[in-house]
C-alpha positions as CSV (number, residue, x, y, z in Angstrom):
1,M,-23.5,-48.6,-96.3
2,K,-26.4,-47.3,-93.6
3,I,-29.9,-46.3,-94.7
4,A,-32.8,-44.9,-92.6
5,V,-35.7,-47.4,-91.7
6,A,-39.1,-46.2,-90.7
7,K,-41.1,-49.4,-89.5
8,G,-44.5,-47.9,-90.0
9,D,-47.8,-48.4,-88.1
10,G,-50.3,-51.2,-88.0
11,I,-48.9,-54.0,-89.7
12,G,-45.8,-52.1,-90.8
13,P,-43.4,-53.4,-87.8
14,E,-43.9,-57.0,-88.3
15,I,-43.6,-56.8,-92.1
16,M,-40.4,-54.7,-91.9
17,E,-38.9,-57.3,-89.4
18,A,-39.8,-60.0,-92.1
19,V,-38.1,-58.2,-95.0
20,L,-34.9,-57.3,-93.0
21,K,-34.6,-60.9,-91.7
22,I,-34.6,-61.9,-95.2
23,F,-32.1,-59.3,-96.0
24,N,-30.0,-60.3,-93.0
25,A,-30.2,-64.0,-94.1
26,N,-28.7,-63.1,-97.7
27,N,-25.8,-60.8,-95.9
28,V,-27.1,-57.9,-97.6
29,P,-24.4,-55.4,-96.6
30,L,-26.7,-52.4,-95.3
31,E,-26.9,-50.9,-91.7
32,Y,-30.3,-49.5,-90.5
33,E,-30.8,-46.6,-88.5
34,V,-34.3,-46.8,-87.1
35,V,-36.1,-43.0,-87.4
36,E,-39.3,-42.2,-86.0
37,M,-42.3,-41.6,-88.1
38,G,-45.9,-42.2,-88.3
39,K,-49.3,-42.1,-86.6
40,W,-47.8,-42.3,-83.1
41,V,-45.4,-39.5,-83.9
42,F,-48.4,-37.5,-84.7
43,D,-49.8,-38.3,-81.6
44,K,-46.9,-36.9,-79.8
45,G,-47.3,-33.4,-81.3
46,F,-45.1,-33.4,-84.3
47,S,-47.4,-32.0,-87.1
48,N,-45.8,-33.5,-90.0
49,G,-45.4,-37.2,-88.7
50,M,-41.7,-37.0,-88.1
51,T,-39.5,-35.8,-85.4
52,P,-36.8,-33.3,-86.2
53,E,-34.0,-35.9,-85.5
54,A,-35.7,-38.5,-88.1
55,Q,-35.8,-35.7,-90.6
56,Q,-32.0,-35.0,-90.2
57,T,-31.1,-38.7,-90.2
58,I,-32.9,-39.2,-93.6
59,E,-31.4,-36.0,-94.9
60,N,-27.8,-37.2,-93.8
61,L,-28.2,-40.8,-95.2
62,G,-30.4,-40.2,-98.3
63,I,-32.2,-43.4,-98.5
64,L,-35.3,-44.2,-96.5
65,F,-36.9,-47.7,-96.2
66,K,-40.3,-47.4,-94.9
67,G,-43.3,-49.3,-93.9
68,P,-47.1,-48.1,-94.2
69,M,-48.0,-45.1,-92.4
70,E,-51.3,-44.0,-91.0
71,T,-52.2,-40.1,-91.0
72,P,-54.7,-39.3,-88.0
73,K,-58.3,-38.4,-89.4
74,G,-60.0,-35.4,-88.4
75,K,-56.9,-33.3,-87.0
76,G,-56.2,-31.3,-89.6
77,V,-52.7,-32.9,-90.5
78,K,-51.2,-33.6,-93.7
79,S,-50.7,-37.3,-94.8
80,V,-46.9,-38.2,-93.6
81,N,-46.4,-40.1,-96.8
82,V,-47.1,-37.2,-99.3
83,T,-45.5,-34.9,-96.7
84,A,-42.3,-36.8,-97.2
85,R,-42.3,-37.1,-100.7
86,K,-42.8,-33.5,-101.3
87,T,-40.7,-32.4,-98.7
88,W,-37.5,-34.2,-100.1
89,N,-38.7,-33.7,-103.9
90,T,-39.0,-37.4,-104.7
91,Y,-40.4,-36.2,-107.9
92,A,-40.7,-39.7,-109.7
93,N,-42.9,-42.5,-108.2
94,N,-41.9,-45.8,-109.8
95,R,-44.0,-48.9,-109.5
96,V,-43.5,-52.1,-111.4
97,F,-46.5,-54.6,-112.0
98,Q,-45.4,-57.9,-112.9
99,T,-47.3,-61.2,-113.3
100,L,-46.2,-63.4,-110.3
101,H,-46.7,-67.3,-110.9
102,G,-48.6,-68.4,-107.9
103,V,-50.8,-65.3,-107.6
104,D,-53.9,-66.1,-109.7
105,T,-55.5,-63.0,-111.6
106,V,-58.0,-63.2,-114.5
107,F,-54.9,-62.6,-117.1
108,S,-52.9,-65.0,-115.4
109,K,-55.5,-67.7,-116.0
110,V,-55.6,-67.1,-119.7
111,G,-51.7,-66.6,-120.0
112,I,-51.4,-62.8,-120.7
113,P,-48.5,-61.8,-119.4
114,I,-48.0,-58.2,-117.4
115,D,-44.9,-56.3,-117.1
116,L,-45.7,-52.8,-116.5
117,T,-44.0,-49.9,-115.0
118,I,-46.1,-46.5,-114.2
119,V,-44.3,-43.6,-113.6
120,R,-46.4,-40.9,-111.6
121,E,-45.3,-37.2,-111.1
122,N,-45.0,-37.0,-107.1
123,I,-44.9,-33.2,-106.3
124,E,-47.5,-31.1,-108.1
125,D,-51.1,-31.4,-109.3
126,T,-53.7,-31.4,-106.7
127,Y,-51.4,-32.9,-104.4
128,G,-50.0,-29.4,-103.5
129,G,-53.1,-29.3,-101.3
130,I,-53.8,-25.7,-101.9
131,E,-57.6,-25.1,-101.5
132,H,-59.7,-22.3,-100.6
133,M,-63.4,-21.8,-100.0
134,L,-64.6,-18.8,-102.4
135,T,-67.9,-18.9,-100.9
136,N,-69.8,-21.1,-98.7
137,D,-70.8,-23.3,-101.6
138,V,-67.9,-23.2,-103.7
139,A,-64.5,-24.8,-102.9
140,L,-61.3,-24.2,-105.1
141,S,-58.4,-26.5,-105.3
142,R,-55.6,-25.2,-107.1
143,R,-53.8,-27.5,-110.0
144,F,-50.2,-26.8,-110.4
145,I,-48.4,-28.1,-113.0
146,T,-44.9,-26.8,-114.1
147,R,-42.7,-27.4,-117.0
148,G,-39.7,-27.7,-114.5
149,G,-41.7,-30.6,-112.5
150,S,-42.9,-32.2,-115.6
151,A,-39.4,-32.3,-117.2
152,Q,-37.8,-33.8,-114.1
153,V,-40.4,-36.8,-114.0
154,I,-40.6,-37.5,-117.7
155,R,-36.8,-37.4,-118.0
156,Y,-36.5,-40.0,-115.3
157,A,-39.0,-42.1,-117.1
158,F,-37.4,-42.0,-120.5
159,D,-34.0,-42.6,-118.7
160,M,-35.4,-45.6,-117.0
161,A,-37.2,-47.0,-120.1
162,A,-34.0,-46.5,-122.0
163,K,-31.9,-48.7,-119.4
164,K,-34.4,-51.4,-119.1
165,G,-34.5,-51.8,-122.8
166,A,-38.5,-50.8,-123.2
167,R,-40.0,-51.0,-126.2
168,R,-42.7,-48.5,-125.5
169,I,-43.3,-45.3,-123.4
170,T,-46.9,-43.8,-123.4
171,C,-48.0,-40.5,-121.6
172,G,-51.4,-40.8,-120.0
173,H,-53.1,-37.4,-119.8
174,K,-56.4,-35.3,-120.0
175,A,-55.1,-32.6,-122.4
176,N,-58.2,-32.7,-124.5
177,I,-59.9,-31.0,-121.5
178,M,-57.2,-29.4,-119.5
179,K,-55.4,-28.0,-122.3
180,L,-53.0,-25.8,-120.2
181,T,-51.9,-28.1,-117.5
182,D,-51.9,-31.4,-119.1
183,G,-51.2,-29.8,-122.4
184,M,-47.8,-28.4,-120.8
185,F,-47.3,-32.0,-119.6
186,L,-48.1,-33.6,-122.9
187,E,-45.8,-31.1,-124.8
188,T,-42.8,-31.6,-122.7
189,F,-43.0,-35.3,-122.9
190,Y,-42.8,-35.1,-126.9
191,E,-40.1,-32.4,-126.3
192,I,-38.1,-34.9,-124.3
193,A,-38.9,-37.8,-126.5
194,K,-36.8,-36.3,-129.4
195,E,-33.8,-37.1,-127.2
196,Y,-34.7,-40.6,-127.3
197,P,-35.4,-41.9,-130.8
198,Q,-34.8,-45.4,-130.2
199,L,-38.0,-45.4,-127.9
200,K,-41.5,-45.6,-129.6
201,A,-43.2,-42.6,-127.6
202,D,-47.0,-42.0,-127.8
203,D,-50.0,-40.7,-125.8
204,V,-53.4,-41.6,-124.9
205,I,-56.3,-40.0,-122.7
206,V,-56.4,-41.4,-119.5
207,D,-60.0,-42.7,-119.5
208,D,-59.1,-44.6,-122.9
209,L,-56.0,-45.8,-120.8
210,C,-57.8,-47.2,-118.0
211,M,-60.0,-49.0,-120.5
212,K,-57.0,-50.4,-122.2
213,L,-55.3,-51.6,-119.3
214,V,-58.2,-53.6,-118.0
215,T,-58.6,-55.2,-121.5
216,R,-55.1,-55.6,-123.0
217,P,-52.5,-54.7,-120.0
218,D,-49.5,-56.5,-122.0
219,L,-49.7,-53.6,-124.8
220,F,-48.0,-51.2,-122.6
221,D,-44.9,-51.1,-121.2
222,V,-43.9,-47.8,-119.4
223,V,-46.5,-45.0,-119.0
224,V,-45.8,-41.7,-117.1
225,L,-48.7,-39.8,-115.9
226,T,-49.5,-36.5,-113.5
227,N,-49.7,-37.1,-109.9
228,L,-53.7,-37.6,-109.2
229,Q,-54.0,-39.6,-112.8
230,G,-50.9,-41.6,-111.7
231,D,-52.1,-42.3,-108.5
232,I,-55.5,-43.8,-109.7
233,V,-53.8,-45.6,-112.7
234,S,-51.0,-47.2,-110.3
235,D,-53.7,-48.7,-108.0
236,L,-55.6,-49.9,-111.0
237,C,-52.6,-51.7,-112.3
238,A,-52.0,-53.3,-108.8
239,G,-55.5,-54.8,-109.2
240,L,-54.4,-56.6,-112.5
241,V,-51.5,-58.6,-110.9
242,G,-53.2,-59.3,-107.5
243,G,-53.6,-56.2,-105.4
244,L,-51.6,-53.7,-103.7
245,G,-50.1,-56.7,-101.7
246,F,-47.9,-57.6,-104.7
247,A,-47.2,-53.5,-105.4
248,P,-43.6,-52.2,-104.8
249,S,-43.0,-48.5,-104.6
250,A,-40.0,-46.4,-105.2
251,N,-40.1,-42.6,-104.8
252,I,-36.8,-41.3,-106.6
253,G,-35.5,-37.8,-106.2
254,D,-31.9,-36.1,-107.1
255,H,-30.7,-36.5,-103.2
256,I,-33.4,-38.4,-101.5
257,C,-35.3,-41.6,-102.3
258,I,-38.0,-43.5,-100.6
259,F,-38.7,-47.1,-101.0
260,E,-42.1,-48.0,-99.5
261,A,-45.1,-50.4,-99.4
262,V,-48.1,-48.5,-100.6
263,H,-50.9,-50.4,-99.0
264,G,-52.9,-49.8,-95.6
265,T,-51.8,-50.2,-92.4
266,A,-54.4,-53.0,-91.7
267,P,-55.0,-52.2,-88.2
268,D,-57.4,-55.1,-87.8
269,I,-54.9,-57.5,-88.3
270,A,-51.9,-55.7,-86.9
271,G,-49.7,-57.6,-84.3
272,K,-51.3,-61.2,-85.5
273,N,-48.2,-62.1,-87.5
274,I,-50.5,-62.9,-90.5
275,A,-49.8,-59.6,-92.9
276,N,-48.3,-60.4,-96.3
277,P,-44.7,-58.7,-96.6
278,T,-44.7,-59.3,-100.3
279,A,-45.0,-55.5,-101.4
280,L,-42.4,-54.3,-99.0
281,L,-40.0,-57.0,-100.1
282,L,-40.5,-56.1,-103.8
283,S,-40.0,-52.3,-102.6
284,G,-36.8,-53.6,-100.8
285,I,-35.6,-55.3,-103.9
286,A,-36.0,-52.1,-105.8
287,M,-34.0,-50.4,-103.2
288,L,-31.1,-52.8,-103.4
289,R,-31.2,-52.6,-107.3
290,H,-31.1,-48.9,-106.8
291,L,-28.1,-49.2,-104.4
292,G,-26.2,-51.5,-107.0
293,L,-26.7,-54.5,-105.0
294,M,-27.8,-56.4,-108.1
295,E,-26.9,-60.1,-106.9
296,H,-28.7,-59.7,-103.6
297,A,-31.4,-58.2,-105.3
298,A,-31.7,-61.2,-108.1
299,T,-30.9,-63.7,-105.4
300,I,-33.8,-62.7,-103.1
301,E,-36.4,-61.7,-106.0
302,N,-35.6,-65.4,-107.4
303,A,-36.3,-66.9,-103.9
304,L,-39.6,-64.9,-103.5
305,L,-40.6,-66.0,-107.2
306,Y,-39.8,-69.6,-106.4
307,T,-41.6,-69.6,-103.2
308,L,-44.8,-68.3,-104.7
309,E,-44.5,-71.0,-107.6
310,Q,-44.7,-73.3,-105.0
311,G,-48.0,-72.6,-103.8
312,I,-46.7,-70.9,-100.8
313,H,-48.8,-68.2,-99.4
314,T,-50.3,-65.9,-96.8
315,G,-54.0,-65.7,-95.9
316,D,-54.8,-63.1,-98.5
317,F,-54.0,-64.9,-101.6
318,G,-53.3,-68.3,-103.1
319,D,-55.0,-71.6,-103.0
320,K,-57.6,-71.7,-100.4
321,S,-57.4,-75.4,-100.0
322,T,-53.8,-75.4,-99.1
323,P,-52.7,-74.1,-95.5
324,S,-51.7,-70.5,-95.2
325,L,-48.5,-69.6,-93.4
326,N,-48.1,-66.6,-91.3
327,T,-45.7,-63.6,-91.7
328,T,-42.8,-65.5,-90.0
329,Q,-43.3,-68.7,-91.8
330,F,-43.6,-67.1,-95.2
331,S,-40.5,-65.1,-94.7
332,D,-38.7,-68.2,-93.3
333,A,-39.8,-70.2,-96.4
334,I,-38.4,-67.5,-98.7
335,I,-35.2,-67.6,-96.8
336,G,-35.1,-71.5,-97.4
337,N,-35.3,-71.0,-100.9
338,L,-32.3,-68.5,-101.5
339,G,-30.0,-69.6,-104.2
340,K,-33.2,-71.5,-106.0
341,L,-34.3,-70.2,-109.3
342,P,-38.1,-70.0,-110.3
343,K,-39.1,-71.6,-113.7
344,A,-40.7,-68.3,-115.0
345,N,-38.9,-65.5,-115.4
346,P,-35.6,-66.3,-113.3
347,K,-33.7,-62.7,-112.6
348,A,-30.2,-62.9,-114.0
349,L,-27.5,-62.8,-111.1
350,L,-25.7,-59.6,-112.2
351,P,-22.6,-58.8,-110.1
352,N,-23.0,-56.3,-107.4
353,Q,-22.0,-52.7,-108.3
354,P,-22.6,-50.9,-105.0
355,I,-23.1,-47.2,-105.4
356,E,-22.5,-45.2,-102.2
357,H,-25.5,-42.7,-102.2
358,K,-24.1,-39.5,-101.0
359,V,-26.5,-36.7,-100.4
360,E,-25.1,-33.3,-101.7
361,K,-25.3,-30.6,-99.1
362,L,-27.3,-27.8,-100.0
363,T,-27.2,-24.2,-98.7
364,Q,-30.3,-23.2,-100.5
365,N,-33.4,-24.2,-102.3
366,P,-32.8,-25.5,-105.9
367,M,-34.7,-23.2,-108.4
368,M,-35.6,-24.8,-111.6
369,D,-34.8,-22.8,-114.6
370,T,-37.5,-21.4,-116.9
371,T,-37.5,-22.4,-120.8
372,F,-39.4,-19.2,-122.0
373,H,-37.4,-15.9,-122.5
374,G,-39.7,-14.4,-124.7
375,E,-41.9,-11.3,-124.2
376,T,-44.6,-11.8,-121.5
377,K,-47.6,-9.4,-121.2
378,I,-50.5,-8.9,-119.4
379,A,-53.9,-9.4,-121.5
380,G,-56.5,-9.0,-118.7
381,I,-57.8,-10.0,-115.5
382,D,-60.4,-12.5,-114.3
383,F,-62.5,-11.8,-111.2
384,F,-64.2,-14.4,-109.2
385,V,-67.1,-12.7,-107.2
386,E,-69.7,-13.7,-105.1
387,S,-73.3,-13.1,-106.1
388,I,-76.7,-14.8,-106.0
389,E,-77.9,-12.4,-109.0
390,Q,-78.7,-13.4,-112.5
391,P,-75.9,-12.9,-115.3
392,A,-77.5,-10.0,-116.7
393,P,-77.6,-7.6,-113.6
394,I,-74.1,-8.5,-112.8
395,A,-73.0,-7.9,-116.7
396,E,-74.8,-4.2,-116.2
397,K,-72.7,-3.8,-112.9
398,A,-69.5,-4.9,-114.4
399,K,-69.9,-2.4,-117.6
400,Q,-69.6,0.3,-115.2
401,L,-65.7,-1.0,-115.1
402,E,-65.0,-0.3,-118.6
403,S,-62.7,2.0,-119.8
404,D,-60.3,3.2,-122.5
405,K,-58.0,0.3,-121.3
406,F,-60.6,-2.5,-120.6
407,K,-63.4,-4.4,-122.1
408,L,-65.6,-6.6,-120.6
409,I,-65.5,-10.2,-122.4
410,N,-67.6,-12.5,-120.8
411,I,-69.1,-13.9,-117.7
412,S,-68.9,-17.7,-116.7
413,N,-70.2,-19.9,-113.9
414,R,-68.4,-22.9,-112.9
415,G,-66.3,-22.5,-116.3
416,T,-69.4,-22.2,-118.4
417,Q,-70.3,-19.0,-120.4
418,V,-73.6,-17.4,-119.4
419,W,-73.1,-14.0,-120.8
420,P,-73.3,-12.3,-123.3
421,T,-74.5,-15.7,-124.6
422,G,-75.8,-18.8,-122.7
423,S,-78.8,-21.0,-121.8
424,V,-81.2,-20.5,-118.7
425,Y,-81.0,-24.3,-118.1
426,T,-77.6,-23.8,-117.1
427,N,-77.5,-24.1,-113.3
428,L,-75.6,-21.5,-111.3
429,V,-73.7,-21.3,-108.1
430,D,-72.8,-18.2,-106.0
431,S,-69.4,-17.6,-107.7
432,F,-69.0,-16.0,-111.2
433,N,-65.9,-15.3,-113.2
434,I,-66.0,-11.9,-114.9
435,R,-63.1,-11.6,-117.5
436,F,-61.9,-8.1,-118.6
437,E,-59.1,-7.9,-121.4
438,A,-57.2,-5.1,-122.7
439,K,-58.6,-3.0,-125.6
440,E,-56.7,-3.2,-128.9
441,G,-53.6,-1.6,-128.7
442,I,-53.6,-0.9,-125.2
443,T,-50.3,-2.5,-123.1
444,L,-51.5,-3.1,-119.5
445,T,-49.3,-3.1,-116.4
446,Q,-49.9,-4.9,-113.0
447,K,-50.7,-1.3,-111.7
448,D,-53.7,-1.2,-114.1
449,T,-55.2,-4.5,-113.0
450,I,-54.8,-3.4,-109.3
451,E,-56.6,-0.1,-109.8
452,L,-59.4,-2.2,-111.9
453,T,-59.4,-4.4,-108.8
454,L,-59.9,-1.5,-106.3
455,K,-62.8,-0.3,-108.4
456,A,-64.3,-3.7,-108.9
457,S,-64.2,-4.2,-105.1
458,E,-66.7,-1.4,-104.8
459,I,-69.3,-3.1,-106.6
460,F,-68.6,-6.9,-106.0
461,K,-67.5,-9.2,-103.1
462,I,-64.1,-10.3,-104.9
463,C,-63.2,-14.0,-103.7
464,S,-60.3,-14.3,-105.9
465,T,-58.3,-12.8,-108.9
466,E,-56.0,-14.2,-112.0
467,L,-53.9,-12.2,-114.1
468,L,-54.6,-13.2,-118.1
469,N,-51.0,-13.6,-119.2
470,Q,-49.7,-13.9,-122.4
471,F,-46.4,-15.7,-123.8
472,G,-45.3,-14.4,-126.8
473,E,-48.4,-15.3,-129.2
474,K,-49.7,-18.2,-126.7
475,K,-52.6,-17.4,-124.4
476,G,-51.9,-18.4,-120.9
477,Y,-55.4,-18.8,-120.1
478,S,-58.4,-20.9,-120.8
479,L,-61.6,-20.2,-122.5
480,A,-65.0,-20.7,-120.8
481,Q,-67.2,-23.6,-122.2
482,G,-69.4,-22.0,-124.9
483,Q,-67.1,-18.9,-125.2
């Protein structure tokens, strides 16, 4: 089976060489086609950090094994890591965090075992990178959470949890504040949970989750979160088991999957042959299991665990009273321990069941189906306007726009209502939201809202507008604080 390999930047090439050396020593039946990705590709003028040939190769093979990559700073380009995940719709980021004997942490010292899987939505949220300056002082980031995207990652999390025999699956969220976005994610979680009655499904607010993870991480099993929250929580969990140097990462999609180390490129030690390859090796082991190479994965993981149990370490961890090994020596030690079993948590040597990873050739972009087929109506419109006036004079101007179809509901600033009621102690910025809703018994059309927008533009500088949609009896928009 052939896979694509991107060696990465900084320490990437040397840790990739170490991992592939271990694979070859275990006769892993893979061929590697090296592709051009990373900072040096940006520097050659490819704005997405990969050559067209690299993209085509990855789309042909379906599996990318990649080292850490750097995105140039200050050049207006997007992260190659995020671009790769989004381009190929690897919607689920799966990161497993386990106690590794030989890697001391506050939890290992008191005998609290950690075996956590964080599943992070990988495509949506603020990672869409859709931002606008509404005024010179007000920046807007759009946070997209979709029902279809939420269902993809949550269903993956439930399937994975069921297969691994998990005892609990938890949804981390902030639906108490972001009632529509995180609310949709949480609602989708419980809808899918009905299909898995054998799993205990529950939820926890993300800040409470973080507190519980750093006090009793052993209480959790599988946790699924939205993109930004999942990014933060997964790095927090890496800290529980020794750091990002021990944190594997798998990005799973329906057609293409990416297995990578998520730590940095460490340019200060690049080329010195002292980097720790463990995170990339663990990511590679996850890739082997994904491809059905179970025996190879277990043999290599057992050799790694045995090596760590013996106190063998690179310079970034371990007993400082014993000599540290360089990258080559550390990988050679693992090779020398192939076939040996660790005392703690040895992995079962299941037979190989190779899965040929075939990429379906698509002729058009897949469209995720909507689950709502009821009545949708326009309930009103929000105008985001630029102004340095006080709320009362803004309201007097806005009242000129009232008609037999529209009524002025309220004015807010940074999400807090400032008219018709509010407080003079609310600090203002130069961007206000003026909300109009349909009068009782009126059915609005999009043409109505466009005509109102044209009239409003004669009075205000409109920075942005949003339709107020209603789905059946459910409002598709949030209220202002204090409304």
